[in-house]
C-alpha positions as a Markdown table, in Angstrom:
| # | Residue | x | y | z |
|---|---|---|---|---|
| 1 | Met | 21.2 | -25.0 | 17.2 |
| 2 | Cys | 19.8 | -22.1 | 19.8 |
| 3 | Ser | 23.2 | -21.2 | 20.8 |
| 4 | Ala | 24.7 | -21.2 | 17.3 |
| 5 | Met | 22.0 | -18.6 | 16.4 |
| 6 | Met | 23.2 | -16.3 | 19.1 |
| 7 | Ala | 26.0 | -15.1 | 16.7 |
| 8 | Phe | 23.5 | -14.0 | 14.0 |
| 9 | Ser | 21.6 | -10.7 | 13.8 |
| 10 | Trp | 17.9 | -10.7 | 14.4 |
| 11 | Gln | 17.4 | -10.8 | 10.8 |
| 12 | Gly | 19.2 | -13.8 | 10.1 |
| 13 | Ala | 18.1 | -15.6 | 13.1 |
| 14 | Leu | 14.4 | -15.0 | 12.0 |
| 15 | Leu | 15.0 | -16.5 | 8.6 |
| 16 | Leu | 16.6 | -19.5 | 10.3 |
| 17 | Ile | 13.7 | -19.9 | 12.9 |
| 18 | Leu | 10.9 | -19.5 | 10.4 |
| 19 | Ala | 9.8 | -22.3 | 8.1 |
| 20 | Ala | 7.3 | -22.0 | 5.3 |
| 21 | Val | 3.7 | -23.4 | 6.3 |
| 22 | Val | 1.1 | -24.3 | 3.6 |
| 23 | Ala | -2.5 | -24.2 | 4.5 |
| 24 | Val | -5.1 | -25.5 | 2.0 |
| 25 | Tyr | -8.8 | -24.5 | 2.5 |
| 26 | Ala | -11.8 | -25.2 | 0.3 |
| 27 | Asp | -11.2 | -22.2 | -1.9 |
| 28 | Met | -8.0 | -20.8 | -0.9 |
| 29 | Gln | -4.2 | -21.9 | -0.8 |
| 30 | Leu | -2.0 | -20.0 | 1.4 |
| 31 | Glu | 1.7 | -20.2 | 1.4 |
| 32 | Cys | 3.5 | -18.6 | 4.3 |
| 33 | Trp | 7.1 | -17.6 | 4.2 |
| 34 | Pro | 9.5 | -15.6 | 6.6 |
| 35 | Asp | 8.7 | -12.4 | 5.2 |
| 36 | Ser | 5.9 | -12.7 | 2.7 |
| 37 | Val | 2.8 | -14.7 | 1.8 |
| 38 | Arg | 1.4 | -16.1 | -1.4 |
| 39 | Leu | -2.5 | -16.4 | -1.4 |
| 40 | Thr | -4.6 | -18.2 | -4.2 |
| 41 | Trp | -8.3 | -17.9 | -4.1 |
| 42 | Ala | -9.8 | -20.4 | -6.6 |
| 43 | Glu | -13.4 | -19.3 | -7.3 |
| 44 | Ser | -16.0 | -21.9 | -8.3 |
| 45 | Arg | -19.0 | -19.6 | -8.8 |
| 46 | Ser | -19.1 | -18.1 | -12.2 |
| 47 | Gln | -20.8 | -15.0 | -11.0 |
| 48 | Ala | -17.8 | -13.9 | -8.9 |
| 49 | Asp | -15.5 | -11.1 | -10.1 |
| 50 | Thr | -12.1 | -12.1 | -9.0 |
| 51 | Ser | -10.9 | -8.6 | -9.3 |
| 52 | Leu | -13.0 | -7.4 | -6.4 |
| 53 | Phe | -11.2 | -9.5 | -3.8 |
| 54 | Arg | -8.8 | -7.6 | -1.5 |
| 55 | Leu | -6.4 | -8.7 | 0.9 |
| 56 | Gly | -6.2 | -5.9 | 3.5 |
| 57 | Asn | -6.0 | -2.9 | 1.4 |
| 58 | Cys | -4.2 | -4.5 | -1.5 |
| 59 | Leu | -5.7 | -5.5 | -4.8 |
| 60 | Pro | -4.7 | -8.8 | -6.2 |
| 61 | Thr | -1.3 | -9.3 | -7.9 |
| 62 | Ser | -2.9 | -11.0 | -10.5 |
| 63 | Val | -6.4 | -12.1 | -11.6 |
| 64 | Thr | -8.0 | -14.8 | -14.2 |
| 65 | Ala | -11.7 | -15.7 | -14.6 |
| 66 | Thr | -11.6 | -18.0 | -11.7 |
| 67 | Glu | -8.6 | -17.0 | -9.4 |
| 68 | Ala | -7.2 | -14.0 | -7.6 |
| 69 | Val | -3.7 | -14.3 | -6.5 |
| 70 | Phe | -2.0 | -12.2 | -3.8 |
| 71 | Thr | 2.0 | -12.3 | -3.5 |
| 72 | Val | 2.9 | -9.7 | -0.9 |
| 73 | Tyr | 5.1 | -8.9 | 1.9 |
| 74 | Phe | 3.9 | -8.8 | 5.5 |
| 75 | Ser | 5.2 | -5.2 | 5.5 |
| 76 | Asp | 2.3 | -4.5 | 2.8 |
| 77 | Cys | -1.5 | -4.8 | 3.0 |
| 78 | Asn | -2.0 | -3.8 | 6.6 |
| 79 | Phe | -1.0 | -7.1 | 8.1 |
| 80 | Arg | -1.3 | -7.2 | 11.9 |
| 81 | Thr | 1.7 | -8.7 | 13.8 |
| 82 | Met | 1.4 | -10.5 | 17.2 |
| 83 | Val | 4.1 | -12.0 | 19.4 |
| 84 | Thr | 3.0 | -14.3 | 22.2 |
| 85 | Gly | 5.4 | -16.7 | 24.0 |
| 86 | Asp | 7.4 | -18.3 | 21.4 |
| 87 | Lys | 4.9 | -17.8 | 18.5 |
| 88 | Leu | 5.0 | -15.2 | 15.9 |
| 89 | Met | 1.6 | -14.5 | 14.0 |
| 90 | Tyr | 0.8 | -12.5 | 11.0 |
| 91 | Thr | -2.8 | -11.9 | 10.5 |
| 92 | Asn | -5.0 | -10.0 | 7.6 |
| 93 | Asp | -8.5 | -10.3 | 6.0 |
| 94 | Leu | -9.4 | -11.5 | 2.7 |
| 95 | Thr | -12.7 | -9.6 | 1.6 |
| 96 | Tyr | -14.9 | -9.9 | -1.3 |
| 97 | Met | -16.3 | -6.5 | -2.5 |
| 98 | Ser | -19.6 | -7.3 | -4.2 |
| 99 | Ser | -20.8 | -5.3 | -7.0 |
| 100 | Thr | -24.4 | -3.7 | -7.1 |
| 101 | Asp | -25.4 | -6.5 | -9.7 |
| 102 | Ser | -23.8 | -9.4 | -8.2 |
| 103 | His | -25.6 | -12.4 | -6.8 |
| 104 | Ile | -22.8 | -13.0 | -4.4 |
| 105 | Asp | -23.0 | -11.3 | -1.0 |
| 106 | Pro | -19.7 | -9.5 | 0.3 |
| 107 | Phe | -17.7 | -11.9 | 2.8 |
| 108 | Thr | -14.5 | -12.0 | 4.7 |
| 109 | His | -12.2 | -14.8 | 5.5 |
| 110 | Ser | -9.5 | -14.5 | 8.0 |
| 111 | Val | -5.9 | -15.2 | 6.9 |
| 112 | Phe | -3.1 | -15.8 | 9.3 |
| 113 | Cys | 0.5 | -17.3 | 9.2 |
| 114 | Thr | 1.8 | -18.7 | 12.5 |
| 115 | Tyr | 5.6 | -19.5 | 13.0 |
| 116 | Glu | 7.3 | -21.1 | 16.1 |
| 117 | Ser | 11.0 | -20.6 | 17.2 |
| 118 | Cys | 13.1 | -23.4 | 17.9 |
| 119 | Cys | 13.2 | -22.6 | 21.3 |
| 120 | Thr | 11.6 | -20.0 | 23.7 |
| 121 | Val | 15.2 | -18.7 | 24.8 |
| 122 | Cys | 16.3 | -18.1 | 21.2 |
| 123 | Phe | 13.1 | -16.4 | 20.1 |
| 124 | Ile | 13.3 | -13.8 | 23.0 |
| 125 | Leu | 17.0 | -13.2 | 22.5 |
| 126 | Phe | 16.7 | -12.2 | 18.8 |
| 127 | Arg | 13.3 | -10.3 | 18.7 |
| 128 | Pro | 13.4 | -6.7 | 18.4 |
| 129 | Lys | 14.1 | -5.1 | 21.9 |
| 130 | Asp | 10.5 | -2.9 | 21.6 |
| 131 | Trp | 8.6 | -6.3 | 21.1 |
| 132 | Ser | 6.7 | -7.9 | 23.9 |
| 133 | Pro | 3.9 | -10.7 | 24.2 |
| 134 | Leu | 0.7 | -9.5 | 22.8 |
| 135 | Leu | 2.2 | -6.6 | 21.1 |
| 136 | Tyr | 0.1 | -5.6 | 18.0 |
| 137 | Glu | 2.1 | -3.4 | 15.5 |
| 138 | Pro | 0.3 | -0.2 | 14.3 |
| 139 | Val | -0.5 | -0.2 | 10.7 |
| 140 | Phe | 2.6 | -0.3 | 8.4 |
| 141 | His | 3.4 | 2.7 | 6.3 |
| 142 | Thr | 3.2 | 2.0 | 2.6 |
| 143 | Tyr | 6.5 | 4.1 | 1.6 |
| 144 | Ser | 9.4 | 2.4 | 0.4 |
| 145 | Gln | 12.7 | 3.1 | -1.3 |
| 146 | Gly | 13.8 | 2.7 | -4.9 |
| 147 | Ala | 12.9 | 4.6 | -8.3 |
| 148 | Leu | 9.9 | 3.5 | -10.1 |
| 149 | Val | 10.4 | 2.4 | -13.5 |
| 150 | Phe | 7.7 | 2.9 | -16.3 |
| 151 | Ser | 7.5 | 1.4 | -19.8 |
| 152 | Met | 5.2 | 1.6 | -22.7 |
| 153 | Val | 5.6 | -1.0 | -25.6 |
| 154 | Leu | 3.8 | -2.1 | -29.0 |
| 155 | Met | 2.7 | -5.7 | -28.5 |
| 156 | Asn | 1.6 | -8.5 | -30.8 |
| 157 | Gly | -1.8 | -9.6 | -31.0 |
| 158 | Asn | -2.1 | -11.8 | -27.7 |
| 159 | Phe | 0.1 | -9.8 | -25.7 |
| 160 | Ser | 2.6 | -12.5 | -25.4 |
| 161 | Gly | 5.6 | -10.3 | -26.7 |
| 162 | Pro | 6.6 | -7.1 | -28.5 |
| 163 | Ala | 5.1 | -6.4 | -31.9 |
| 164 | Lys | 7.0 | -7.6 | -34.9 |
| 165 | Ser | 6.0 | -4.8 | -37.2 |
| 166 | Thr | 5.2 | -1.1 | -36.5 |
| 167 | Ser | 2.9 | -0.9 | -39.6 |
| 168 | Phe | -0.8 | -1.2 | -39.1 |
| 169 | Leu | -3.8 | -1.1 | -41.5 |
| 170 | Leu | -6.5 | 1.4 | -40.8 |
| 171 | Gly | -9.1 | 0.0 | -38.6 |
| 172 | Ser | -7.1 | -2.8 | -37.3 |
| 173 | Leu | -6.3 | -3.0 | -33.3 |
| 174 | Ile | -2.9 | -1.8 | -32.2 |
| 175 | Pro | -2.0 | -3.7 | -28.8 |
| 176 | Ile | -0.2 | -1.6 | -26.5 |
| 177 | Ile | 1.0 | -2.5 | -22.8 |
| 178 | Ala | 2.1 | 0.1 | -20.0 |
| 179 | Thr | 4.0 | -1.1 | -16.9 |
| 180 | Val | 5.5 | 0.1 | -13.9 |
| 181 | Glu | 8.5 | -1.7 | -12.3 |
| 182 | Glu | 7.7 | -1.5 | -8.5 |
| 183 | Lys | 11.2 | -2.7 | -7.2 |
| 184 | Gly | 10.8 | -2.2 | -3.5 |
| 185 | His | 7.5 | -0.4 | -3.5 |
| 186 | His | 4.3 | -1.8 | -2.2 |
| 187 | Pro | 1.8 | -2.8 | -4.8 |
| 188 | Leu | 0.8 | 0.2 | -7.0 |
| 189 | Leu | -2.0 | 0.9 | -9.4 |
| 190 | Leu | -0.9 | 2.0 | -12.8 |
| 191 | Leu | -2.9 | 4.5 | -14.6 |
| 192 | Ile | -2.7 | 6.4 | -17.8 |
| 193 | Glu | -3.8 | 10.0 | -17.5 |
| 194 | Glu | -3.4 | 11.3 | -21.0 |
| 195 | Cys | -2.3 | 9.9 | -24.3 |
| 196 | Val | -2.2 | 11.9 | -27.7 |
| 197 | Ala | -0.9 | 10.9 | -31.2 |
| 198 | Ser | 1.6 | 13.3 | -33.0 |
| 199 | Thr | 3.8 | 13.1 | -36.1 |
| 200 | Thr | 6.8 | 14.4 | -34.0 |
| 201 | Pro | 8.8 | 12.5 | -31.4 |
| 202 | Glu | 8.5 | 15.6 | -29.0 |
| 203 | Leu | 5.3 | 17.5 | -28.7 |
| 204 | Gln | 5.7 | 20.9 | -29.8 |
| 205 | Pro | 3.2 | 23.8 | -29.6 |
| 206 | Glu | 2.5 | 23.6 | -33.4 |
| 207 | Ser | 2.2 | 19.7 | -33.3 |
| 208 | Asn | -1.0 | 18.3 | -35.0 |
| 209 | Leu | -2.6 | 16.1 | -32.3 |
| 210 | Tyr | -5.1 | 13.3 | -32.0 |
| 211 | Pro | -6.6 | 12.8 | -28.7 |
| 212 | Ile | -6.7 | 9.3 | -27.4 |
| 213 | Ile | -7.0 | 9.4 | -23.5 |
| 214 | Thr | -7.9 | 12.7 | -21.8 |
| 215 | Asn | -9.5 | 14.1 | -18.8 |
| 216 | Lys | -7.5 | 12.1 | -16.2 |
| 217 | Gly | -8.0 | 8.7 | -17.6 |
| 218 | Cys | -10.9 | 8.8 | -20.1 |
| 219 | Phe | -10.3 | 6.6 | -23.2 |
| 220 | Val | -12.1 | 9.2 | -25.4 |
| 221 | Asp | -11.2 | 7.2 | -28.6 |
| 222 | Ser | -13.2 | 4.3 | -27.3 |
| 223 | Lys | -16.2 | 6.5 | -27.8 |
| 224 | Leu | -15.6 | 6.5 | -31.4 |
| 225 | Ser | -14.2 | 3.4 | -32.2 |
| 226 | Arg | -13.5 | -0.4 | -31.2 |
| 227 | Ser | -10.7 | 1.0 | -28.9 |
| 228 | Lys | -10.6 | -0.4 | -25.3 |
| 229 | Phe | -8.7 | -1.3 | -22.3 |
| 230 | Glu | -8.3 | -5.1 | -21.9 |
| 231 | Pro | -8.7 | -6.6 | -18.4 |
| 232 | Arg | -6.0 | -6.1 | -16.2 |
| 233 | Gln | -3.7 | -8.9 | -15.4 |
| 234 | Lys | -1.6 | -7.2 | -12.7 |
| 235 | Thr | -2.1 | -3.8 | -11.0 |
| 236 | Ser | 1.1 | -2.7 | -12.2 |
| 237 | Glu | 0.3 | -2.9 | -15.9 |
| 238 | Ile | -2.4 | -1.7 | -18.3 |
| 239 | Arg | -3.4 | -3.1 | -21.7 |
| 240 | Leu | -5.0 | -1.2 | -24.4 |
| 241 | Ser | -6.3 | -2.2 | -27.9 |
| 242 | Leu | -6.2 | 1.1 | -29.9 |
| 243 | Gln | -7.9 | 1.0 | -33.3 |
| 244 | Ala | -5.8 | 2.4 | -36.1 |
| 245 | Phe | -7.1 | 5.8 | -36.7 |
| 246 | Lys | -7.3 | 8.1 | -39.7 |
| 247 | Phe | -4.5 | 10.5 | -38.8 |
| 248 | Ala | -1.2 | 11.2 | -40.5 |
| 249 | Leu | -2.0 | 8.1 | -42.8 |
| 250 | Gly | 1.3 | 6.7 | -44.1 |
| 251 | Glu | 3.3 | 9.1 | -42.0 |
| 252 | Lys | 5.3 | 8.3 | -39.0 |
| 253 | Val | 3.1 | 8.5 | -35.9 |
| 254 | Phe | 4.3 | 8.8 | -32.1 |
| 255 | Ile | 2.0 | 8.1 | -29.3 |
| 256 | His | 2.8 | 10.4 | -26.1 |
| 257 | Cys | 1.3 | 9.4 | -22.8 |
| 258 | Lys | 1.4 | 10.2 | -19.1 |
| 259 | Leu | 1.8 | 7.2 | -16.7 |
| 260 | Val | 1.2 | 7.6 | -13.1 |
| 261 | Ala | 1.2 | 5.0 | -10.1 |
| 262 | Tyr | -1.0 | 5.3 | -7.1 |
| 263 | Asp | -2.0 | 3.5 | -3.8 |
| 264 | Pro | -4.8 | 1.1 | -5.0 |
| 265 | Ile | -7.2 | 2.3 | -2.3 |
| 266 | Asn | -7.1 | 5.9 | -3.2 |
| 267 | Ile | -8.8 | 5.8 | -6.6 |
| 268 | Asp | -11.2 | 8.8 | -7.4 |
| 269 | Ala | -12.6 | 10.9 | -10.4 |
| 270 | Thr | -9.1 | 12.2 | -11.1 |
| 271 | Lys | -7.4 | 8.6 | -10.6 |
| 272 | Lys | -9.2 | 6.1 | -12.8 |
| 273 | Thr | -9.2 | 4.0 | -15.9 |
| 274 | Cys | -12.5 | 4.5 | -18.0 |
| 275 | His | -13.7 | 3.4 | -21.5 |
| 276 | Tyr | -16.9 | 3.6 | -23.3 |
| 277 | Val | -18.7 | 0.2 | -23.3 |
| 278 | Asn | -22.2 | -0.5 | -24.3 |
| 279 | His | -23.2 | 3.3 | -24.7 |
| 280 | Gly | -21.9 | 4.3 | -21.5 |
| 281 | Trp | -18.6 | 5.0 | -19.6 |
| 282 | Glu | -17.3 | 1.8 | -17.6 |
| 283 | Leu | -14.5 | 1.9 | -14.7 |
| 284 | Leu | -12.2 | -0.7 | -15.7 |
| 285 | Asp | -11.1 | -1.9 | -12.5 |
| 286 | Asn | -14.6 | -2.2 | -10.9 |
| 287 | Pro | -17.8 | -1.5 | -13.1 |
| 288 | Ala | -19.8 | -1.2 | -10.1 |
| 289 | Tyr | -18.1 | 2.3 | -9.4 |
| 290 | Ser | -18.3 | 3.5 | -12.9 |
| 291 | Asp | -20.1 | 6.7 | -11.6 |
| 292 | Leu | -16.2 | 7.8 | -11.3 |
| 293 | Cys | -16.4 | 8.1 | -15.0 |
| 294 | His | -19.5 | 10.5 | -15.4 |
| 295 | Cys | -17.2 | 13.4 | -15.6 |
| 296 | Cys | -15.4 | 12.0 | -18.9 |
| 297 | Asp | -18.0 | 14.0 | -20.8 |
| 298 | Thr | -17.3 | 17.2 | -18.9 |
| 299 | Ser | -14.4 | 17.9 | -16.7 |
| 300 | Cys | -12.3 | 15.6 | -14.2 |
| 301 | Lys | -10.8 | 18.3 | -11.7 |
| 302 | Ser | -7.3 | 17.6 | -10.8 |
| 303 | Arg | -5.8 | 17.4 | -7.3 |
| 304 | Arg | -2.5 | 17.1 | -5.9 |
| 305 | Met | -1.3 | 13.5 | -6.0 |
| 306 | Arg | -0.4 | 11.3 | -2.9 |
| 307 | Ser | 3.2 | 10.6 | -2.1 |
| 308 | Ile | 4.7 | 7.6 | -3.2 |
| 309 | Ala | 8.0 | 7.8 | -1.4 |
| 310 | Pro | 9.0 | 9.9 | 1.6 |
| 311 | Gly | 9.4 | 13.4 | 0.5 |
| 312 | Met | 8.5 | 12.8 | -3.1 |
| 313 | Leu | 5.0 | 13.4 | -4.9 |
| 314 | Gly | 3.7 | 10.6 | -7.1 |
| 315 | Lys | 4.8 | 12.5 | -10.3 |
| 316 | Val | 3.4 | 11.7 | -13.8 |
| 317 | Gln | 5.9 | 9.9 | -16.0 |
| 318 | Lys | 5.8 | 10.8 | -19.7 |
| 319 | Thr | 6.4 | 7.9 | -22.3 |
| 320 | Val | 6.5 | 7.8 | -26.0 |
| 321 | Val | 5.8 | 4.8 | -28.2 |
| 322 | Gly | 6.7 | 4.7 | -31.9 |
| 323 | Pro | 7.3 | 5.6 | -34.5 |
| 324 | Leu | 4.4 | 3.5 | -36.1 |
| 325 | Val | 2.9 | 3.8 | -39.5 |
| 326 | Ile | -1.0 | 3.5 | -40.1 |
| 327 | Asn | -1.6 | 2.7 | -43.9 |
| 328 | Asp | -5.0 | 2.9 | -45.6 |
| 329 | Val | -6.4 | -0.5 | -46.9 |
| 330 | Asn | -6.8 | 1.1 | -50.4 |
| 331 | Ser | -3.3 | 2.3 | -50.7 |
């Protein structure tokens, strides 16, 4: 088998050498694959907030009330790589970032995937020429290739599919989902910088506007109504329930938004998702850091965006939802 492998490239040989390994812990299931890992943390403590788990510098790919799931490549999340003898090891740390009001203290679990070659000679022949025993790779960069694809869609009441009707009664909730297709990029955090309603499919200087989200991610309409952001299911999407407002009743309405995707570790007062809950502004992704939302009542100063791909700034993507019609219940 080892001699046959010599005809393959390093990449092909590695896939043949490595086999999937599953390690199960009391609260954690780890599935190791040749170039990626799936980690599932099942949390039995009701006080824990599963959105506060981090794998290296990555947010969970998806969360429920009791589970945090990470499905990531070893080239992401600051995995460390070590080669020693005929073994290859990827290591990282799973951490819990406890909130200020939590009864659960912060903690860290080591995460590692170890692979053995079919024989020491083969492994030495196929590993990259600049690898050597006990070599620790530097932190991987988080740039990657491929354009980001943004979308925004009207949904049905439980967000399980597209809306069957675009007509809504005044005061009812309008479910909307925004997503970014990450393609080859590392996990990104999708944010909505701004949304306004208009009666025109393209914004004009003379357009009549109704503000929905302003000030770099402040859901201002939630301060006046039942509108709110729904809990995140994935970092690459945002769900919001928008209460049908008294604007252009009976006319076609278009919702114009600006979406942007950021590195999850770099949120600040200009990169946030805030809504008004229980008489105060709250940060959707971690209420313990709701101080980032205090500028929602004043001005959240803009900054230059961090690059998402080499030579390219993380530019805002404009999207339009509609037309939809809001009808008065008495009409």
